[in-house]
DSSP file (Angstrom, degrees, kcal/mol; ACC not computed):
  #  RESIDUE AA STRUCTURE BP1 BP2  ACC     N-H-->O    O-->H-N    N-H-->O    O-->H-N    TCO  KAPPA ALPHA  PHI   PSI    X-CA   Y-CA   Z-CA
    1    1 A M              0   0    0      0, 0.0     2,-0.6     0, 0.0     0, 0.0   0.000 360.0 360.0 360.0 -53.2   -1.2   19.1   -5.0
    2    2 A F        +     0   0    0      1,-0.1    27,-0.0    11,-0.1     8,-0.0  -0.929 360.0 153.4-113.3 111.1   -1.1   16.7   -2.0
    3    3 A D        +     0   0    0     -2,-0.6     2,-0.3     7,-0.1     9,-0.1  -0.427  38.3 117.9-129.5  56.5   -2.0   18.4    1.2
    4    4 A M        -     0   0    0      7,-0.4     7,-2.2     2,-0.0     2,-0.4  -0.881  46.8-148.9-126.6 156.4   -3.3   15.3    3.1
    5    5 A K  E     -A   10   0A   0     -2,-0.3     2,-0.4     5,-0.2     5,-0.2  -0.945   4.9-167.1-125.2 146.5   -2.3   13.4    6.2
    6    6 A Y  E >  S-A    9   0A   0      3,-2.6     3,-1.3    -2,-0.4    30,-0.0  -0.994  83.1  -6.9-131.5 124.3   -2.6    9.8    7.1
    7    7 A R  T 3  S-     0   0    0     -2,-0.4    -1,-0.1     1,-0.2     3,-0.1   0.896 130.8 -58.0  52.9  43.6   -2.0    8.8   10.8
    8    8 A K  T 3  S+     0   0    0      1,-0.2     2,-0.4    -3,-0.0    -1,-0.2   0.602 116.5 109.0  65.9  16.5   -0.9   12.3   11.5
    9    9 A K  E <  S-A    6   0A   0     -3,-1.3    -3,-2.6    67,-0.0    -1,-0.2  -0.953  73.6-109.5-121.4 144.4    1.9   12.3    8.9
   10   10 A L  E     -Ab   5  78A   0     67,-0.6    69,-3.2    -2,-0.4     2,-0.5  -0.416  27.5-134.7 -68.4 141.6    2.0   14.1    5.6
   11   11 A C  E     - b   0  79A   0     -7,-2.2    -7,-0.4    67,-0.2    69,-0.2  -0.889  22.8-175.8-101.7 126.8    1.7   12.0    2.4
   12   12 A I  E     - b   0  80A   0     67,-3.0    69,-2.5    -2,-0.5     2,-0.2  -0.986  20.2-132.2-124.5 124.4    4.1   12.8   -0.4
   13   13 A P  E     - b   0  81A   0      0, 0.0    69,-0.1     0, 0.0     2,-0.1  -0.520  18.1-133.9 -77.1 141.9    3.9   11.1   -3.8
   14   14 A S     >  -     0   0    0     67,-2.2     4,-1.9    -2,-0.2     5,-0.1  -0.389  28.2-104.8 -81.8 169.4    7.1    9.6   -5.4
   15   15 A H  H  > S+     0   0    0      1,-0.2     4,-1.8     2,-0.2     5,-0.1   0.904 123.1  50.8 -62.2 -41.6    8.0   10.2   -9.0
   16   16 A D  H  > S+     0   0    0      1,-0.2     4,-2.4     2,-0.2    -1,-0.2   0.873 107.0  53.8 -64.5 -37.6    6.9    6.7   -9.9
   17   17 A A  H  > S+     0   0    0     64,-0.4     4,-2.5     2,-0.2    -1,-0.2   0.892 106.8  51.8 -65.1 -38.8    3.6    7.1   -8.1
   18   18 A L  H  X S+     0   0    0     -4,-1.9     4,-1.8     2,-0.2    -1,-0.2   0.898 110.7  48.0 -63.9 -39.8    2.9   10.2  -10.2
   19   19 A K  H  X S+     0   0    0     -4,-1.8     4,-2.6     2,-0.2    -2,-0.2   0.898 111.2  51.0 -66.2 -40.0    3.6    8.2  -13.4
   20   20 A D  H  X S+     0   0    0     -4,-2.4     4,-2.6     2,-0.2    -2,-0.2   0.906 107.9  52.5 -62.6 -42.0    1.4    5.4  -12.2
   21   21 A M  H  <>S+     0   0    0     -4,-2.5     5,-2.5     1,-0.2     4,-0.5   0.898 112.3  45.7 -61.1 -40.5   -1.5    7.8  -11.5
   22   22 A S  H ><5S+     0   0    0     -4,-1.8     3,-0.6     3,-0.2    -2,-0.2   0.914 113.4  49.0 -67.9 -43.9   -1.1    9.2  -15.0
   23   23 A R  H 3<5S+     0   0    0     -4,-2.6    -2,-0.2     1,-0.2    -1,-0.2   0.886 118.5  38.2 -64.9 -40.5   -0.9    5.7  -16.6
   24   24 A H  T 3<5S-     0   0    0     -4,-2.6    -1,-0.2    -5,-0.2    -2,-0.2   0.387 108.5-121.3 -93.7   3.2   -4.0    4.3  -14.7
   25   25 A N  T < 5 +     0   0    0     -3,-0.6    -3,-0.2    -4,-0.5    -4,-0.1   0.930  57.0 154.0  56.9  50.3   -6.0    7.6  -15.0
   26   26 A V      < -     0   0    0     -5,-2.5    -1,-0.2    -6,-0.2    -2,-0.1  -0.942  34.4-143.6-111.1 112.7   -6.3    7.9  -11.2
   27   27 A P    >>  -     0   0    0      0, 0.0     4,-1.7     0, 0.0     3,-0.7  -0.329  23.5-111.3 -74.5 158.5   -6.8   11.6  -10.1
   28   28 A P  H 3> S+     0   0    0      0, 0.0     4,-2.2     0, 0.0     5,-0.2   0.825 116.8  59.8 -58.0 -32.8   -5.2   12.9   -6.8
   29   29 A A  H 3> S+     0   0    0      1,-0.2     4,-1.9     2,-0.2     5,-0.1   0.878 105.3  48.5 -64.5 -36.3   -8.7   13.2   -5.2
   30   30 A L  H <> S+     0   0    0     -3,-0.7     4,-2.6     2,-0.2    -1,-0.2   0.873 108.4  53.6 -70.9 -36.9   -9.3    9.5   -5.7
   31   31 A V  H  X S+     0   0    0     -4,-1.7     4,-2.3     2,-0.2    -2,-0.2   0.920 109.1  49.3 -61.6 -42.9   -5.9    8.7   -4.2
   32   32 A E  H  X S+     0   0    0     -4,-2.2     4,-2.4     1,-0.2     5,-0.3   0.910 111.2  49.3 -61.8 -42.6   -6.8   10.7   -1.1
   33   33 A K  H  X>S+     0   0    0     -4,-1.9     4,-2.8     2,-0.2     5,-0.5   0.899 110.3  51.2 -63.6 -41.0  -10.1    8.9   -0.9
   34   34 A I  H  X5S+     0   0    0     -4,-2.6     4,-1.7     3,-0.2    -2,-0.2   0.929 112.7  45.3 -61.9 -45.9   -8.4    5.5   -1.1
   35   35 A I  H  <5S+     0   0    0     -4,-2.3    -2,-0.2     1,-0.2    -1,-0.2   0.917 122.1  35.6 -66.0 -43.7   -5.9    6.4    1.6
   36   36 A L  H  <5S+     0   0    0     -4,-2.4    -2,-0.2    -5,-0.2    -1,-0.2   0.861 134.5  19.6 -81.3 -36.5   -8.5    7.8    4.0
   37   37 A E  H  <5S+     0   0    0     -4,-2.8    -3,-0.2    -5,-0.3    -2,-0.2   0.503  98.7 104.9-114.6  -6.7  -11.5    5.6    3.4
   38   38 A G     << -     0   0    0     -4,-1.7    17,-0.2    -5,-0.5     2,-0.2  -0.078  67.9-106.4 -75.0 174.4  -10.2    2.5    1.7
   39   39 A E  E     -C   54   0A   0     15,-2.6    15,-2.2     1,-0.1    -1,-0.1  -0.562  44.6 -83.4 -95.5 162.5   -9.6   -1.0    3.2
   40   40 A D  E     -C   53   0A   0     13,-0.2     2,-0.4    -2,-0.2    13,-0.3  -0.392  45.7-163.2 -66.7 143.6   -6.3   -2.6    4.1
   41   41 A Y  E     +C   52   0A   0     11,-2.3    11,-0.6    23,-0.1     2,-0.3  -0.986  11.5 175.4-131.9 138.5   -4.4   -4.2    1.2
   42   42 A K        +     0   0    0     -2,-0.4     2,-0.3     9,-0.1     9,-0.0  -0.993   1.9 169.9-144.0 135.2   -1.6   -6.7    1.3
   43   43 A D    >   -     0   0    0     -2,-0.3     3,-1.3     0, 0.0    -2,-0.0  -0.876  47.9 -99.9-136.2 175.0    0.3   -8.6   -1.4
   44   44 A R  T 3  S+     0   0    0     -2,-0.3    -2,-0.0     1,-0.3     0, 0.0   0.618 114.7  61.2 -73.9 -11.7    3.4  -10.7   -1.5
   45   45 A Y  T 3  S+     0   0    0      2,-0.0    -1,-0.3     0, 0.0     2,-0.2   0.508  78.3 109.0 -91.9  -4.7    5.6   -7.9   -2.9
   46   46 A M    <   -     0   0    0     -3,-1.3     2,-0.1     1,-0.1     3,-0.1  -0.506  60.1-139.9 -79.4 140.5    5.2   -5.6    0.1
   47   47 A T    >   -     0   0    0     -2,-0.2     3,-1.7     1,-0.2     2,-0.1  -0.356  37.8 -69.7 -90.8 173.4    8.1   -5.0    2.4
   48   48 A K  T 3  S+     0   0    0      1,-0.2    -1,-0.2    -2,-0.1     3,-0.1  -0.419 121.3  17.0 -64.5 133.2    8.1   -4.7    6.2
   49   49 A G  T 3  S+     0   0    0      1,-0.3    -1,-0.2    -2,-0.1     2,-0.2   0.279  93.4 129.0  89.0 -11.4    6.5   -1.5    7.4
   50   50 A E    <   -     0   0    0     -3,-1.7     2,-0.4    17,-0.1    -1,-0.3  -0.566  43.8-154.6 -80.6 141.4    4.7   -0.8    4.0
   51   51 A I  E     - D   0  66A   0     15,-2.7    15,-3.5    -2,-0.2     2,-0.4  -0.932   5.6-163.0-118.7 139.2    1.0   -0.1    4.1
   52   52 A G  E     -CD  41  65A   0    -11,-0.6   -11,-2.3    -2,-0.4     2,-0.3  -0.956   6.2-176.9-121.9 142.5   -1.5   -0.7    1.4
   53   53 A R  E     +CD  40  64A   0     11,-2.3    11,-2.8    -2,-0.4     2,-0.3  -0.976   9.9 174.9-133.2 147.0   -5.0    0.7    1.0
   54   54 A Y  E     -CD  39  63A   0    -15,-2.2   -15,-2.6    -2,-0.3     2,-0.3  -0.980  17.6-162.2-149.0 161.6   -7.6   -0.1   -1.7
   55   55 A I  E     - D   0  62A   0      7,-1.9     7,-2.3    -2,-0.3     2,-0.5  -0.959  26.2-120.6-135.8 158.1  -11.1    0.5   -2.9
   56   56 A K  E     + D   0  61A   0     -2,-0.3     2,-0.4     5,-0.2     5,-0.2  -0.885  33.2 175.5 -98.9 127.8  -13.3   -1.4   -5.5
   57   57 A K  E >   - D   0  60A   0      3,-2.5     3,-2.3    -2,-0.5     2,-0.2  -0.984  58.7 -42.9-137.3 123.6  -14.4    0.8   -8.4
   58   58 A D  T 3  S-     0   0    0     -2,-0.4    -2,-0.0     1,-0.3     0, 0.0  -0.423 124.1 -25.1  55.8-119.3  -16.4   -0.7  -11.3
   59   59 A N  T 3  S+     0   0    0     -2,-0.2    30,-2.4    -3,-0.1     2,-0.3   0.070 124.2  83.4-108.8  22.8  -14.7   -3.9  -12.1
   60   60 A F  E <   -DE  57  88A   0     -3,-2.3    -3,-2.5    28,-0.3     2,-0.6  -0.873  66.5-138.3-127.8 156.6  -11.3   -3.0  -10.7
   61   61 A R  E     -DE  56  87A   0     26,-3.3    26,-2.5    -2,-0.3     2,-0.5  -0.978  23.7-162.5-109.1 116.6   -9.4   -2.8   -7.4
   62   62 A I  E     -DE  55  86A   0     -7,-2.3    -7,-1.9    -2,-0.6     2,-0.3  -0.897  15.1-176.3-103.5 124.3   -7.4    0.4   -7.2
   63   63 A F  E     -DE  54  85A   0     22,-2.1    22,-2.5    -2,-0.5     2,-0.4  -0.864  19.6-157.5-127.3 156.6   -4.7    0.4   -4.6
   64   64 A V  E     -DE  53  84A   0    -11,-2.8   -11,-2.3    -2,-0.3     2,-0.5  -0.996  10.3-151.3-130.9 133.7   -2.1    2.7   -3.1
   65   65 A K  E     -DE  52  83A   0     18,-2.6    17,-2.2    -2,-0.4    18,-1.1  -0.922  12.1-165.2-109.6 131.5    1.1    1.6   -1.3
   66   66 A L  E     -DE  51  81A   0    -15,-3.5   -15,-2.7    -2,-0.5    15,-0.2  -0.911   4.0-166.7-116.8 140.7    2.6    3.8    1.4
   67   67 A V  E     - E   0  80A   0     13,-2.2    13,-3.1    -2,-0.4     2,-0.2  -0.992  24.5-121.1-126.3 131.7    6.1    3.6    2.9
   68   68 A P  E     + E   0  79A   0      0, 0.0     2,-0.3     0, 0.0    11,-0.2  -0.497  46.3 154.8 -70.5 140.9    7.2    5.4    6.1
   69   69 A S  E     - E   0  78A   0      9,-2.7     9,-2.3    -2,-0.2     2,-0.4  -0.878  39.4-111.9-152.0-179.1   10.1    7.8    5.5
   70   70 A Y  E     - E   0  77A   0     -2,-0.3     2,-0.7     7,-0.3     7,-0.2  -0.994  16.9-149.1-128.8 129.0   11.8   10.9    6.8
   71   71 A S  E  >> - E   0  76A   0      5,-2.6     5,-1.5    -2,-0.4     4,-1.2  -0.865   7.9-171.6 -98.3 113.7   11.9   14.2    5.0
   72   72 A Y  T  45S+     0   0    0     -2,-0.7    -1,-0.2     2,-0.2     5,-0.0   0.793  85.8  58.5 -73.8 -27.5   15.1   16.1    5.9
   73   73 A S  T  45S+     0   0    0      1,-0.2    -1,-0.2     3,-0.1    -2,-0.0   0.853 119.0  29.6 -71.0 -32.8   13.9   19.2    4.1
   74   74 A M  T  45S-     0   0    0      2,-0.2    -2,-0.2    -3,-0.0    -1,-0.2   0.541 103.0-133.3 -99.5 -10.0   10.8   19.4    6.4
   75   75 A D  T  <5 +     0   0    0     -4,-1.2     2,-0.3     1,-0.2    -3,-0.2   0.906  69.3  91.6  58.2  47.0   12.6   17.8    9.3
   76   76 A K  E   <S- E   0  71A   0     -5,-1.5    -5,-2.6   -67,-0.0    -1,-0.2  -0.984  81.5 -86.7-159.3 165.3    9.7   15.3   10.1
   77   77 A E  E     + E   0  70A   0     -2,-0.3   -67,-0.6    -7,-0.2     2,-0.3  -0.524  48.2 174.9 -77.2 143.3    8.4   11.9    9.4
   78   78 A V  E     -bE  10  69A   0     -9,-2.3    -9,-2.7    -2,-0.2     2,-0.5  -0.880  32.5-114.9-138.6 167.8    6.2   11.4    6.3
   79   79 A W  E     -bE  11  68A   0    -69,-3.2   -67,-3.0    -2,-0.3     2,-0.6  -0.941  26.3-150.2-102.9 131.7    4.5    8.8    4.2
   80   80 A V  E     -bE  12  67A   0    -13,-3.1   -13,-2.2    -2,-0.5     2,-1.0  -0.908  13.5-134.0-101.2 125.5    5.8    8.3    0.7
   81   81 A I  E     +bE  13  66A   0    -69,-2.5   -67,-2.2    -2,-0.6   -64,-0.4  -0.697  31.1 177.2 -77.4 106.2    3.2    7.1   -1.8
   82   82 A K  E     +     0   0A   0    -17,-2.2     2,-0.3    -2,-1.0    -1,-0.2   0.860  55.1   5.1 -83.0 -39.1    5.3    4.5   -3.5
   83   83 A H  E     - E   0  65A   0    -18,-1.1   -18,-2.6   -66,-0.1     2,-0.4  -0.999  47.3-162.2-153.4 142.4    2.9    2.9   -6.0
   84   84 A V  E     + E   0  64A   0     -2,-0.3     2,-0.3   -20,-0.2   -20,-0.2  -0.996  29.7 172.3-125.0 123.7   -0.6    3.4   -7.4
   85   85 A G  E     - E   0  63A   0    -22,-2.5   -22,-2.1    -2,-0.4     2,-0.4  -0.830  26.4-149.1-133.9 168.8   -2.0    0.3   -9.2
   86   86 A K  E     - E   0  62A   0     -2,-0.3     2,-0.4   -24,-0.2   -24,-0.2  -0.992  14.9-177.7-140.3 126.9   -5.2   -1.1  -10.7
   87   87 A R  E     - E   0  61A   0    -26,-2.5   -26,-3.3    -2,-0.4     2,-0.3  -0.981  27.6-120.0-127.8 140.0   -6.1   -4.7  -10.9
   88   88 A R  E     - E   0  60A   0     -2,-0.4   -28,-0.3   -28,-0.2     2,-0.1  -0.590  30.0-123.7 -76.2 134.6   -9.1   -6.3  -12.5
   89   89 A L        -     0   0    0    -30,-2.4    -1,-0.1    -2,-0.3     2,-0.0  -0.456  38.5 -90.2 -73.9 151.8  -11.4   -8.3  -10.2
   90   90 A K              0   0    0      1,-0.1    -1,-0.1    -2,-0.1   -30,-0.0  -0.352 360.0 360.0 -64.6 142.2  -12.0  -11.9  -11.1
   91   91 A R              0   0    0     -3,-0.1    -1,-0.1    -2,-0.0    -2,-0.0   0.460 360.0 360.0 -81.0 360.0  -15.0  -12.4  -13.3
């Protein structure tokens, strides 16, 4: 499903991110586009080391939050897609 890399590390969606994608009707191809081509995103809830990327689509800002992590099963560093969200732009 996800076979993409960001900054030379594999991106792996968390269970919550998959639920967010379903709830906001954001397909995996759009998540990949946001991560690779989107702009930097920052909000007050982000922790140290967390990266946010977003794009503007229609009247919404769709964003993806990435957290650096380590996969013991693959024995390498990865990005975990922590959250996928959608916010309405101000009118």
